[in-house]
C-alpha positions in Angstrom: 31.2 73.3 -22.8 31.3 69.5 -23.0 32.1 66.6 -20.7 33.8 63.8 -22.6 33.5 60.4 -20.9 36.0 57.7 -21.9 35.6 54.2 -20.3 38.9 52.3 -20.7 39.7 48.7 -21.1 42.7 49.1 -23.4 44.9 51.9 -22.0 47.2 52.0 -25.1 44.1 52.5 -27.3 42.8 55.2 -24.9 46.0 57.1 -25.1 45.6 57.3 -28.9 42.0 58.5 -28.5 43.0 61.2 -26.0 45.8 62.5 -28.2 43.4 62.9 -31.2 40.8 64.5 -28.9 43.2 67.2 -27.8 44.3 67.8 -31.4 40.8 68.1 -32.8 38.8 69.7 -30.1 38.6 72.9 -32.3 39.1 75.2 -29.4 35.9 74.0 -27.7 36.1 73.9 -23.9 35.7 70.4 -22.6 36.6 68.2 -19.6 37.8 64.6 -19.9 36.3 62.2 -17.4 38.0 58.8 -17.8 38.8 55.7 -15.8 40.0 52.1 -16.4 37.4 49.4 -15.9 39.6 47.4 -13.6 36.7 45.5 -12.1 35.2 44.7 -15.6 31.8 46.1 -14.7 31.1 46.7 -18.4 30.5 49.7 -20.7 27.0 50.6 -19.6 27.9 50.7 -15.9 31.1 52.6 -16.7 29.1 55.2 -18.7 26.8 55.7 -15.7 29.7 56.0 -13.3 31.6 58.5 -15.4 28.4 60.5 -16.2 27.9 61.0 -12.4 31.3 62.7 -12.2 30.7 65.2 -15.0 30.0 68.9 -14.4 28.6 70.0 -17.8 25.1 69.4 -19.2 26.3 68.1 -22.6 28.1 64.7 -22.4 30.0 63.1 -25.2 30.7 59.3 -25.1 33.8 58.0 -26.9 35.1 54.4 -26.7 38.8 53.8 -26.2 38.9 52.3 -29.7 37.9 55.5 -31.3 40.1 58.1 -33.0 38.5 61.6 -33.3 39.0 63.1 -36.8 39.7 66.7 -37.7 36.6 68.9 -37.2 34.6 66.3 -35.4 34.0 68.4 -32.2 32.9 71.5 -34.0 30.6 69.6 -36.4 28.9 67.8 -33.4 28.4 71.1 -31.6 27.1 72.7 -34.7 24.3 70.2 -34.8 23.1 71.1 -31.3 21.6 74.2 -33.0 19.4 72.0 -35.2 17.8 70.3 -32.1 15.2 71.6 -29.7 16.7 73.0 -26.5 18.3 69.6 -25.8 18.6 66.2 -27.3 21.2 63.8 -28.8 23.7 64.1 -31.6 25.0 60.9 -33.2 28.6 60.9 -34.3 29.8 59.3 -37.5 32.0 56.4 -36.6 32.2 55.3 -40.3 31.3 51.8 -39.2 27.6 51.8 -38.1 24.8 53.7 -39.8 24.2 56.6 -37.4 20.7 57.1 -38.7 19.9 53.7 -37.3 22.2 53.5 -34.2 24.5 56.1 -32.7 27.3 54.0 -31.1 29.1 57.2 -30.0 27.3 60.4 -29.3 26.8 63.8 -27.7 23.8 63.9 -25.4 22.2 66.4 -23.0 21.6 65.3 -19.4 17.9 66.2 -19.7 17.6 63.0 -21.8 18.1 61.1 -18.6 14.5 61.8 -17.5 13.4 59.6 -20.4 16.0 56.8 -20.0 15.6 55.9 -16.3 18.5 58.1 -15.1 21.2 56.4 -17.2 22.3 57.0 -20.8 23.0 53.2 -21.2 20.6 51.0 -19.3 22.8 49.0 -16.9 20.9 45.8 -17.4 22.7 45.3 -20.7 26.1 43.5 -20.7 27.5 45.2 -23.8 25.4 45.4 -26.9 22.0 47.1 -27.7 22.3 49.8 -25.0 23.3 52.3 -27.7 20.4 51.2 -29.9 18.0 51.8 -27.0 19.3 55.3 -26.3 19.1 56.2 -30.0 15.5 54.9 -30.2 14.4 56.9 -27.2 15.9 60.1 -28.6 14.1 59.6 -31.8 10.8 58.8 -30.0 11.2 62.2 -28.3 11.9 64.0 -31.6 15.3 65.0 -30.3 17.9 63.1 -32.4 20.1 64.2 -35.2 23.0 62.5 -36.9 26.1 64.6 -37.5 27.4 63.0 -40.6 30.5 65.2 -40.7 31.4 64.7 -37.0 33.7 61.8 -37.9 35.6 59.5 -35.6 37.4 56.3 -36.6 36.1 53.3 -34.9 39.0 50.9 -34.9 37.5 47.4 -34.6 40.7 45.6 -35.6 41.5 44.9 -32.0 38.4 42.9 -31.3 39.4 39.4 -32.3 42.9 39.8 -30.8 41.4 41.2 -27.5 38.7 38.5 -27.3 41.2 35.8 -27.8 43.3 37.1 -24.9 40.7 38.5 -22.5 38.1 36.3 -20.7 35.8 39.2 -20.0 35.7 40.2 -23.7 35.1 36.6 -24.7 32.1 36.7 -22.4 30.6 40.0 -23.7 31.1 39.1 -27.3 29.7 35.6 -27.0 26.5 34.5 -28.8 24.9 33.8 -25.5 25.4 37.3 -24.1 24.4 38.9 -27.5 21.1 37.0 -27.3 20.6 38.1 -23.7 21.1 41.7 -24.6 18.9 41.4 -27.7 16.0 39.9 -25.7 16.3 42.6 -23.0 16.2 45.2 -25.8 13.0 43.7 -27.3 11.3 43.4 -23.9 12.1 47.0 -22.9 11.1 48.4 -26.3 7.8 46.5 -26.2 7.0 47.8 -22.7 7.9 51.3 -23.8 6.1 51.7 -27.1 4.1 48.5 -27.5 5.7 47.1 -30.6 7.9 47.8 -33.6 6.4 45.8 -36.4 8.1 44.3 -39.4 6.0 43.0 -42.3 7.8 40.2 -44.1 6.8 39.4 -47.7 8.4 36.1 -48.8 8.6 36.5 -52.5 9.8 33.4 -54.3 9.1 34.5 -57.9 8.8 37.7 -59.8 5.0 38.0 -59.7 2.3 38.4 -57.1 -1.4 37.8 -57.4 -3.6 40.8 -58.0 -6.0 39.7 -55.2 -3.1 39.6 -52.7 -2.0 43.1 -53.8 -5.6 44.6 -53.5 -6.2 43.1 -50.1 -2.9 44.3 -48.8 -3.5 47.8 -50.2 -6.8 48.0 -48.3 -5.4 46.8 -45.0 -5.5 49.1 -42.0 -1.9 48.9 -41.0 -0.3 50.4 -37.9 3.2 51.8 -38.5 5.5 49.1 -39.8 8.8 48.3 -41.6 8.5 46.4 -44.9 10.9 43.5 -45.7 11.1 41.6 -48.9 14.0 39.8 -50.7 16.5 42.1 -52.5 16.8 39.3 -55.1 14.3 36.8 -56.4 14.9 33.3 -54.9 14.5 30.1 -56.9 10.9 29.1 -56.8 10.3 26.8 -53.8 13.2 28.3 -51.7 10.7 30.0 -49.3 12.7 28.7 -46.3 15.8 30.8 -47.2 13.6 33.7 -47.9 11.9 33.6 -44.5 15.3 33.2 -42.8 16.6 36.3 -44.5 13.5 38.4 -43.6 13.9 37.4 -40.0 17.6 38.4 -40.0 16.8 41.8 -41.3 14.0 42.4 -38.8 16.3 41.4 -36.0 19.0 43.7 -37.3 16.6 46.6 -37.4 15.3 46.0 -33.9 11.7 45.0 -34.8 9.9 43.5 -31.8 7.5 41.5 -34.1 7.5 40.2 -37.6 4.3 39.4 -39.5 4.6 37.1 -42.5 2.1 37.9 -45.2 2.4 35.3 -48.0 1.6 36.4 -51.5 -0.7 33.5 -52.2 -3.2 34.7 -49.6 -6.1 37.1 -49.7 -6.7 39.1 -46.5 -10.4 39.9 -46.0 -10.3 41.6 -42.6 -8.9 45.1 -42.9 -8.1 45.2 -39.1 -6.4 41.9 -39.2 -3.0 43.2 -38.1 -4.4 45.0 -35.1 -6.4 41.9 -34.1 -3.3 39.7 -34.1 -1.3 42.3 -32.1 -4.0 42.7 -29.6 -3.6 39.1 -28.5 -0.1 39.9 -27.1 1.1 36.3 -27.8 4.6 35.2 -28.8 3.3 33.3 -31.8 -0.2 33.8 -33.3 -1.5 33.2 -36.8 -4.7 33.3 -38.9 -6.6 30.2 -40.1 -5.0 29.0 -43.3 -6.7 26.4 -45.5 -4.7 23.8 -47.4 -4.9 24.6 -51.1 -5.6 21.1 -52.4 -8.4 18.7 -51.5 -9.8 18.3 -49.0 -8.8 21.9 -48.3 -8.9 21.5 -44.5 -7.6 24.2 -42.1 -3.9 23.7 -41.3 -4.3 23.5 -37.5 -2.5 20.5 -36.0 -2.4 19.3 -32.5 -1.4 16.0 -31.0 -0.5 14.6 -34.4 -3.8 15.3 -36.1 -5.9 18.1 -37.4 -7.9 20.1 -35.0 -11.6 19.3 -35.5 -13.8 21.5 -37.7 -16.1 22.0 -34.7 -13.4 23.6 -32.7 -11.9 25.6 -35.6 -15.2 27.0 -36.8 -16.4 27.9 -33.3 -13.9 30.7 -33.6 -11.7 32.4 -31.0 -8.1 31.7 -30.2 -7.2 28.0 -30.6 -3.9 26.5 -29.3 -2.0 24.3 -31.8 1.2 22.4 -32.2 1.8 23.7 -35.7 0.1 25.7 -38.4 0.8 27.4 -41.8 2.7 30.6 -42.1 0.4 32.3 -44.7 -0.4 34.9 -42.0 1.7 34.5 -38.9 2.7 37.1 -36.3 5.8 36.3 -34.2 7.7 38.1 -31.5 11.3 38.3 -32.9 12.8 37.3 -29.5 11.4 33.8 -30.2 14.1 33.3 -32.8 16.8 34.1 -30.3 15.8 30.9 -28.4 16.0 28.7 -31.5 19.0 27.4 -33.3 19.5 28.5 -36.9 18.1 27.8 -39.5 14.7 28.8 -38.2 13.1 27.6 -41.4 14.0 24.6 -43.4 12.3 22.3 -45.8 13.0 18.6 -45.0 13.1 16.0 -47.8 13.6 12.3 -48.0 16.2 10.4 -50.0 14.0 10.9 -53.1 13.8 14.7 -52.6 10.2 14.4 -51.7 9.1 17.1 -49.1 8.5 15.4 -45.7 8.1 18.7 -43.7 7.4 22.2 -44.9 9.4 25.2 -43.6 6.4 26.5 -41.6 5.8 23.2 -39.7 9.5 22.9 -39.2 9.5 26.3 -37.4 6.5 25.4 -35.3 8.2 22.2 -34.1 11.4 24.1 -33.1 9.4 26.8 -31.4 7.5 24.2 -29.3 10.7 22.5 -28.4 12.0 26.0 -27.2 9.0 26.2 -24.9 6.7 28.6 -26.9 3.0 28.2 -27.3 1.4 28.7 -30.7 -2.1 30.0 -31.3 -4.4 30.6 -34.3 -7.1 33.3 -34.4 -10.0 31.4 -36.1 -12.0 34.6 -36.4 -9.5 36.2 -38.8 -10.6 35.6 -42.4 -8.0 34.9 -45.1 -8.1 32.9 -48.3 -5.4 30.6 -49.8 -5.0 31.2 -53.5 -4.4 28.2 -55.7 -4.2 27.1 -59.4 -5.4 23.6 -60.0 -5.1 21.3 -63.0 -8.6 20.2 -64.0 -8.4 16.9 -65.7 -10.4 13.7 -65.9 -9.3 12.5 -62.4 -10.2 15.7 -60.8 -13.6 15.8 -62.6 -14.5 12.3 -61.6 -13.5 13.1 -58.0 -15.8 16.2 -57.9 -18.7 14.1 -59.5 -18.3 11.5 -56.7 -18.3 14.3 -54.1 -21.5 15.9 -55.6 -23.2 12.5 -55.6 -22.2 11.9 -52.0 -23.6 15.3 -51.0 -26.9 14.6 -52.8 -27.3 11.3 -51.0 -26.6 13.0 -47.7 -29.3 15.6 -48.3 -31.9 13.0 -49.4 -31.2 11.0 -46.2 
């Protein structure tokens, strides 16, 4: 026995859904609990309101833009037997990947003990509430996707409805999407600590052996790995970083850690060290890979002094390199796209690298940036040794000899 809840904004679409539901219920007993959202309180609040009116323990959520397909109800109920005594069954709306997010679902009311008493948290305006519910069910080991429980999710109405409905213009706006996304990240971090994405910005078809060895020896917590699906033109690291961030945002990662392939990571517990700081933006000390090889920590328009850097600890900066940089993904939601960009002058000479560009935008958005100067990494380089370089090194050696003799 199932309670089907159906919040309604478009009565004509809802009538189509109800007709298909009656046709394809497969003889399973159900009640339909539905109401029109006349006050435009939004989907999460409507789901809570309708759930409170249900009488059965298993609740199925359908949107008014869904069309149940033959066998959908029996396939969903069949999957209940593959769960523990209760849990959540994701329906296949043939639009979203149900293994990632169940937009429509069949869920037992015992799940409410783990969701704060509401299937969709009512702090959300419209988006991300379904992702949070799916996450919680997975965290409890009580989620299964019913691939054969098919419903058609008819999104053809969205543009037409948004154009003619002020409320829908609001909930589908970029501003509200960002609000919901940030709420999702905040609640997820409070609930489980973090969901980490590792971004590997490949810009050619080879990586250095030292990078690979150091990464293989790393003591990683659980993470999602992101790398380009195609090799970018050498030098287009900005586009690569932008794509990695988009994928991490799409998958709901709370943090992304950039690990560049021209670095060697000496501290096996580096990732845990950076996470432990609980900062929005924190990196490791990266040295420039050409003379004078100074650490790339900039503040007030100049490099942070060696005395401060090599004293260790957490150092505040205005900008730093991205060779090893941990960033809360919600930071990107407060910044205009592109997040990374290489700036050039009229002669195509680089005037600002993509990492410094990001730092400037993050500071403008009100975020602080830190570098953990106790984390040890090395910047790999390949240098041309010619007469000029040789003469420079001779002068340096002569200078050092004089310094010691004095």
